[in-house]
C-alpha positions in Angstrom: 100.4 20.1 -4.0 96.6 19.5 -5.1 94.4 20.3 -2.6 91.7 18.2 -3.3 88.4 20.0 -1.9 88.9 23.4 -3.5 85.7 25.4 -3.4 87.5 27.7 -6.6 85.5 27.9 -9.2 86.3 28.4 -12.6 84.3 30.3 -15.1 83.3 28.1 -18.4 83.9 30.0 -21.5 80.3 30.9 -23.2 80.4 28.1 -26.1 82.7 25.6 -24.8 80.1 23.8 -22.6 78.9 23.1 -26.3 81.9 22.1 -28.2 82.1 19.5 -25.8 78.8 18.8 -26.0 79.7 18.0 -30.0 82.5 16.0 -28.5 81.1 13.5 -26.5 78.4 12.9 -28.3 80.5 11.9 -31.6 82.3 9.1 -28.6 79.8 7.7 -27.5 77.9 7.3 -31.2 81.9 6.2 -32.5 83.0 4.5 -29.2 86.6 5.2 -31.1 89.4 3.1 -29.0 92.1 6.1 -28.9 89.7 9.1 -27.3 92.4 12.1 -27.5 93.3 11.0 -31.6 89.3 10.4 -31.8 89.4 14.0 -30.2 91.8 16.2 -32.8 90.3 14.5 -35.5 87.1 16.4 -34.4 88.2 19.9 -33.6 90.7 19.5 -37.1 86.8 18.7 -39.1 84.7 20.6 -36.7 87.7 24.3 -38.2 87.6 22.9 -41.3 83.9 23.5 -42.0 84.1 26.5 -40.0 86.2 28.3 -42.5 84.9 26.9 -45.5 80.9 27.8 -43.8 81.9 30.4 -41.9 80.2 28.9 -39.0 81.2 28.3 -35.6 79.1 26.4 -32.9 80.9 28.0 -29.9 79.4 31.3 -31.3 76.5 29.5 -32.0 76.8 27.8 -28.2 77.2 31.2 -27.0 74.2 32.8 -28.7 71.8 29.9 -26.9 73.3 29.6 -24.0 73.0 33.3 -23.7 69.4 33.6 -24.8 69.1 31.1 -22.3 70.4 33.7 -19.5 69.1 36.8 -20.7 65.5 36.0 -22.6 64.5 39.0 -21.1 66.8 41.2 -23.4 65.9 39.6 -26.3 61.6 40.0 -25.8 60.9 43.4 -27.4 61.1 46.5 -25.7 58.5 48.0 -24.6 57.2 52.2 -24.8 58.0 53.5 -21.1 54.3 54.9 -21.6 53.3 51.2 -21.6 55.8 50.2 -18.9 54.8 52.8 -16.2 50.9 51.5 -16.5 52.2 48.5 -15.5 54.2 49.7 -12.1 51.1 51.6 -11.3 49.1 47.7 -11.9 52.1 47.6 -9.3 51.2 49.0 -6.5 47.9 48.6 -6.7 48.6 45.1 -6.5 50.8 45.6 -3.7 48.0 47.5 -2.1 45.4 45.0 -2.2 47.5 42.5 -0.9 48.2 43.7 2.2 44.6 43.5 2.9 44.0 40.4 1.9 47.0 39.5 4.0 44.9 38.5 6.7 42.7 35.8 5.1 46.5 34.6 3.0 47.5 34.0 6.9 45.3 31.0 7.9 45.6 29.8 4.7 49.9 29.7 5.3 49.4 28.1 8.6 47.3 25.0 7.9 50.0 24.8 4.6 52.7 25.1 6.7 51.2 22.6 9.8 49.5 19.7 7.0 53.1 20.0 6.2 55.1 19.6 9.8 52.4 16.5 10.3 53.4 14.9 6.5 57.4 15.6 7.6 56.6 14.1 11.1 54.8 11.1 9.5 57.9 11.3 7.2 60.6 10.8 10.0 58.2 8.2 12.4 57.2 5.5 9.2 61.8 6.1 9.1 62.1 4.7 13.2 59.5 2.0 12.4 61.7 0.9 9.6 64.9 1.0 11.3 63.5 -0.5 14.5 62.1 -3.3 12.0 65.4 -3.8 10.4 67.1 -4.3 13.4 64.6 -6.5 15.0 65.1 -9.0 12.0 68.7 -8.7 12.5 68.1 -10.2 15.8 66.3 -13.1 15.2 68.8 -13.4 13.0 71.6 -14.0 16.2 
């Protein structure tokens, strides 16, 4: 017996998403009558291409996904001296941020008041819509 709303999450292997996207794209493009047969032929063709060209779309998809999610790894490594100077500037930035926090508090409070006012206005408009809808239904009956 399966649980319909299980909170179990399965990890999708890297590159698998790329393979399925390619299959889906071809299915939508070709509109086959028998999708499982088409999928089998598609993957057989993909295997033949991989053997001939040594190009694996799953491996390529893995690299693309890894590049997207771990972009910081692909950047050039900076020398340690430069990293130290950056940490010093971060500390200086923190000090200036603390000094200007009094001015920022007022701006943040004003922004919060505006956001709250807009939200209250939205709730009021929704309530008016409900009332109008109820009045229209009463008039119909």
